[in-house]
N, C-alpha and C positions, 0 to 999 in steps of 0.2 A: 362489686359484688362477687365477680369471678374469683378474684385474688382472695376474698374472704371465705369463700366456699373450699378453694384450693388449699388454704390454710388448715382448714378444719377436717378435710379429708386426710391430710398428711398427719395431723395430730392424732386422728382416729386410727391409722395405719400404725403408729408408734405405739399406742395404747394396746393395740391388737397383738403386736408382737410381745409386748411386756406381760400380757395376760396369758401367753402359752405356758404349758406344763412342761417341765424338763423331767425326763425320766432318770431316775437315780442308776448309778452304776452298780450292777451286780456281777462280782467276779465269777467267771465260768458259765455265765448266762448272757450277759450284755456283750453284744459283738464289739470288737475293738477294730476299727476300721483302718486300713492303711493309709487312708487320705480322705479328705472331705472338705465341704464349704463350711467357712467359719465366718458368721454374719451376725448383725443385729438389726434394730430398727432402722438404722442409716440406710442400709442397702434397700430395704422394703420401702421406705420413704422416697428414695431418689427413684426406684422403679415405678412408683405410681405417678410420682411428679411428671417422669418422662412420658408415661402413658396417657396422661391428661393433655399433653401437647398434641398427642396423636400423630406426632411426626415420625413416621414408622422406620425411615432409613437413618442414617448418620446425620446428626445433628449438633446441637449445642454441647450435650454432653460429650460426644465422640470428640469434637474439637478439644474441649478441655483436658479429657484424658490424654490425647495424643501430645498435648504441649506439656503436660506434667510428667508423662512417662519418659519423654525425650530428655526432659531436664534432669530426671532423676538418674537415668542411665548415663547421660553425659554426651548425648549426640544431638545433631542438628533437627532429625526429622523422625517421626513416628507415624506410621500409617496402619490403622486398624483393619482387621480383617475377620472372617468368621471363624477360625481356629488356627491353632498352631500348625497344624499339617497344611493348611492353605498358606500360611506365612512361609513355610519352606517352600511350597511350590512356586510362589511369587518370587521368592529370593533367587531361586536358580533359573526361572524363566526369565526374569530380568535381565540376567546376564547372556541371554542369547540375542538381546535386541540390536538390531541393524544400527541403532544410534551409537553403539559402543564401538563401531567400525572394526578395526583389526583386534580388538580386544574381546569381541563377542565370543561366546561359547558356540561351538558348532557340532552337530552330530559326529560322534566318534572321537570328540575330545575326552580326555580322561580328568577325572575329579578323584583326589585322594580322601579317603573317608575310613570309617571303622565299620567292621562287622558286627560289633558287640553295641546294639542300640535300638532304636525303636524304627519302625518300618518306614515312617514318613521322613526321616532323614534321607533314606535310600531313594523311596519311590520318585522324587522329583528329577533325579538323574537319569532313571530309566524312562520316564515320561518325556523327558526332553532329549533322548537318543544320546545321552552320554554314557561314558563306561566308567563304572565305579572302580577305583583301586583300593583294594582293602588291606589295611595295617592291623596288625594284632593290637590288644589292648594291655595295659599294665595291670598286674594284679595289685590290689588295694586301693588304687585311685579308679581303675577300670576305664581310664580314659584312652585314647589313641596313643601308641607308643611314639612320642615325638621324635626320639632318637632313629625310628626307622623311616621317618617321612622321606628324608633325602634320597635314600636308596630307591624309593618308588617312582622317583621323577624321571619322566622321558620326555622326547620331544613333543609328545601329545598332551603332556600335562598343562592343565590351564586353571585349575582351582583346588583348594583344600576346603573341605567342608566338615567341621568338627562339632560334635555336642559335648557339652559339659556334663559329664554323666552324674546323675543323681545329685546335681549341683555342685559337684566337686570340679573346679577349674581345670581345664587343659594347660600343659606348660606352654603358656602363651609366648614366653621369651623365645623358646626353640621354632615354635610355629611360625611366629611373626618374622623372625630372621630368614627361615626359609622361603616364606611366600614373598618377602621383598627381594631376595637374593635372585629368585626365578621368576619374579614379575607375575604371581600367582593370584588370583581373586582369593580372598579369605572370608568363608562365610561362618558364623558362629550359630548353632542351635543352642540358643540360650533358654529353651523351653522348661528345662528342670532347673534352672539355676538363677533365676531373677533375685537380685540382691547379693549375689556371691562377688567377692573381692579378688583380684589378683593383683599385687602390687599396689594395693589401696585404689584400685581402679575397678568400677563395675564391669563383670562380664557383659558382653553385648556391646562394649565400646570399642573393642579391638579391630572387629573384621570390617572389611568393606560394607557388608550387610549382617545384621543379625536377626533373630526371631525370637518372640515369646509365644507361650500358650496361656490361655486363660480357663481351660477345662477345669471342672471342680477339684480335682486332684492337685492342681498346681498351686503356687504360692500365693496367687490371688486369682478369684474367679469373676467371670461374666455368665457363667453356664456354659457356653461356648464362647470361643472368641479367640483371637490372636492378634499379633503386631510384627510389623517388619520395620525395622530402624536401620538408618543410614546417616552418615554426614555429607553425603554427595548429593547435590542438588539435581544432577543429571538422573542418578539411579533413583531419587525419589519421584522424579517425574515418570521415568519408565515402569517403576513399581505400580504407582498410581494408575497408569495406563492398563498395565495386565489385570489389575484388581477390577477396574471399571469397564469391563466389556473390551478392552484393547483400544478404546477411543483416544484420539489425540488431544481432544479437549480436557482441561484440567479444571474446569469449573467445579466448585463445590455444590452438592445437591442443592437446588432450589435457586442456583445463581446462573446467570447467562453473561456471555460476552466479557469475560474476565480479561481475555487477551485483546479486546477492542478491535478485533479483526474477524469477527464471526463470520461476516459474509464477504470478505476480502481476501480470500486465499485460494492458492491454486495448488492442489497437492494430487499425487499420482495422476490417473487418467481422469480424474473427475472434473466437471466444468468448474470454471473460475466462479467464486462466490459461493460454492456449495457449503451448506450450514456445517460449521466446523463441529458443532455438537455431534455430527453423525459422520465425522470422518474417523477411520480406524487405521492406526499406524502399527498396531500389534494384533496378534491373534490371541485374544486375552480371554477373560472368564468375568462373571459377577461374583465377587467374593467379598462383598462388603458385609457389615453387620448393622444392627439397629441400634437406635439412640437409647432403647430401654436397656440393652445390654451394656452398653458403654456408662449409662447412669449407675448401674450395679458396680461397674469397674472403678468409677470417681470414688465412690465410698471406700471401696475395697484398698485403693492406692493409699488412702490416708492411714490405713492399719498396717501397710506393708513393713514399715520398720519393726513394729512389734511383733508381727509374724516372723519375721528373720530373726529376732532375740529368741523367740520361743523355740523355734526349729533348732537353733543352735543349743539351747539349753537342753532339750529332749535328746538330741543327738548325744550330748556329753554325758547325760545320765545313763544311757545305754552303753556308751563305750567304757565308762568307768566300771560299770557292772560285769560287762562281758570279758575284760581283758584277762581275767583269771582263766579264762577258757581258751587261751591263744595256742595252747598245745593241740587242740581239736580244731580251732577255727582260725581263719585268716580274717582280721578286723580291717576295717576301712581306715585309710591315712589320707588326710588332706595333702594336697598337692603343695609343694614348696612355694613359698611366698603368697599363698592363699588364705582366705577366710570364707569357707564355703557356706552358703544359705542352702542348708541340707534338704534335698527332696525325701531321702530315706536313708535307713542305716541297713548296708549290705553286709551280709554274712556268707562267707565261703567255707564250706566243710572240707577240712583238709583230706587228702587221700590218705587212707591208712587208719582214719579215725574208727573208733569202735560203733560208729552210727553213720548213716547216710544222710545227704539233704533231704530225701524222701521221708526218712524217719524223722526228722526234726519238724519239717513242714507239716506233716500229718499231725504230730503231737500239738504243735501251736494251732492249726486249724480246728482240730478236735476241741480244743479249749477256747475257742471263740475269738482266736487272734488272727487277724488277716495277714496274709502275705502276699508278695508279689515276686515272680522272676524278674530277672533284668532284662524286660521287655522281650525282644525276639531272640535272646540269646545269641547264637551264631547265625545272623540272617542269610547265610549262604546255604543253610541247611533247612531253610523254611520252604515249604511246597511251593509258595508263589514265585520263588526265585529260583527255580531248579534250572532253569534254561537261559537265564540272563547272560548277556556279555559282560566279563569282568575280569579282574586280574587280582591275584593275590601276592603280595609280597613276603617272601619267607614263609612262615607258617601262621596259623591261627590257634596255636596250642592253648594259649591263655583264654582265649574267647571259647574254645571248646570246654575248657574247665569251668569258666562261668555258666556255660550253657548247662553242665552237668551237676555243679556243685554249689551255686550261689542262689541265694534268695535275698529279699529285702523287707523290712518291718518299717512301719510309719513312724514319723518324727512330727507330724503336722500339729499345728497349734490347737487343735480340737482336742488333743490328749489331755486328760487329766493325770495328776500325779498319782492317784489312786490306780489308774489303768497302767501307767508306766510301772508301778510296783508290781502290779499283778503279771505284767509281761516278763519282768525279771525273774519273778518267783517261778513262772512257768518255765522259763529256760533253764533255771537251777534244777527243778523236778525233773526235767528231760534228761539232762546231763547226768543228773546223779543216778537215775534208774539206768541210763544207757552204759555207765561206767562202773557202777556198783559202788560209787563213792557217794558219801553224804555230803554234799557242797553247802556252803554258808548261805543261808537265807537273808533276803532283805528284810 
């Protein structure tokens, strides 16, 4: 009886989605977002199915998603968490664990990273009393300048933490060679690059730990959500501990005595036989997610290959159209040996152009085309980081140029051909007005 009712509910949910009215695109009036959720009846059906279980923490859908994403990326373990930001916090916090002995990160250790990025790549370093060492970014790829990393290394260097900017893979050949040579931890912030390839291998599979985000703007969404991935069983155990209150127990929700020694342990100064479910080996958090979120993710993961294909097509469409303006604009370029799953299309207005970034941004926004800056620009100049301990290697000249001259527009799968045509026409109109030249229209 219950199964029949469940099937009826799911069928009605799918009918509900199909009955929805889709608003037509009206050039100049309909807002063109830089990103957004792309879903259909499958996500709604999974969401309702999970809600009917009323298993409100991680459950069957979370387990399915973790196995499938780990297999997709090509690593041994995936642990879901409530956001990409939490994933970054877990990745760095895990490396402070006493279980890592001499390799653990300690307060005052240095971590090499980029100042050109999103705050939550930097925040976990500060929150764990580590010292960020900033290296400038490359123009065109906007990734960390890998050729400068070696000169950033000192006796205090313990790790490299690199984001793949806007889906464009970092020069992993150089970064991995340096990490191996100096015995450094390597962490990949893969939040913007799910599905990107470097030497035909997915980003997120190179580092000791990598992270993903499933916020609606990202390649797939759970609404909120993130993941931490690793091939190392010890790191997996540590990450799970930090995620789950810091407990030493590794039982899945709803399970007891997986270790078969629940009441037969002696740890710390606790009495022998103290319940292992309440023994804490790390100062952790509760950063789990719900099974309803994971249920959405399972449906989204099936669509990921198509999403990646569309992102690449949309990026190529914008690139082919705007390359005639390279006199005024620096256009993005893929890292050598890579095939990016692009998060966005960055445009940097050259110094000396007859218009500024603000001019172009205002024109696009006034014509209902949403733009974004490259996250925090130069993070060192953000008010939150004014007084942090840090070190800069060389200059951050390119990072400052990004802060002052760069913006990006969307390539996400929800964009229609008509919307992309309108974006291209609006760019034509702006540059034609700004330069006094009549440009070729699409």
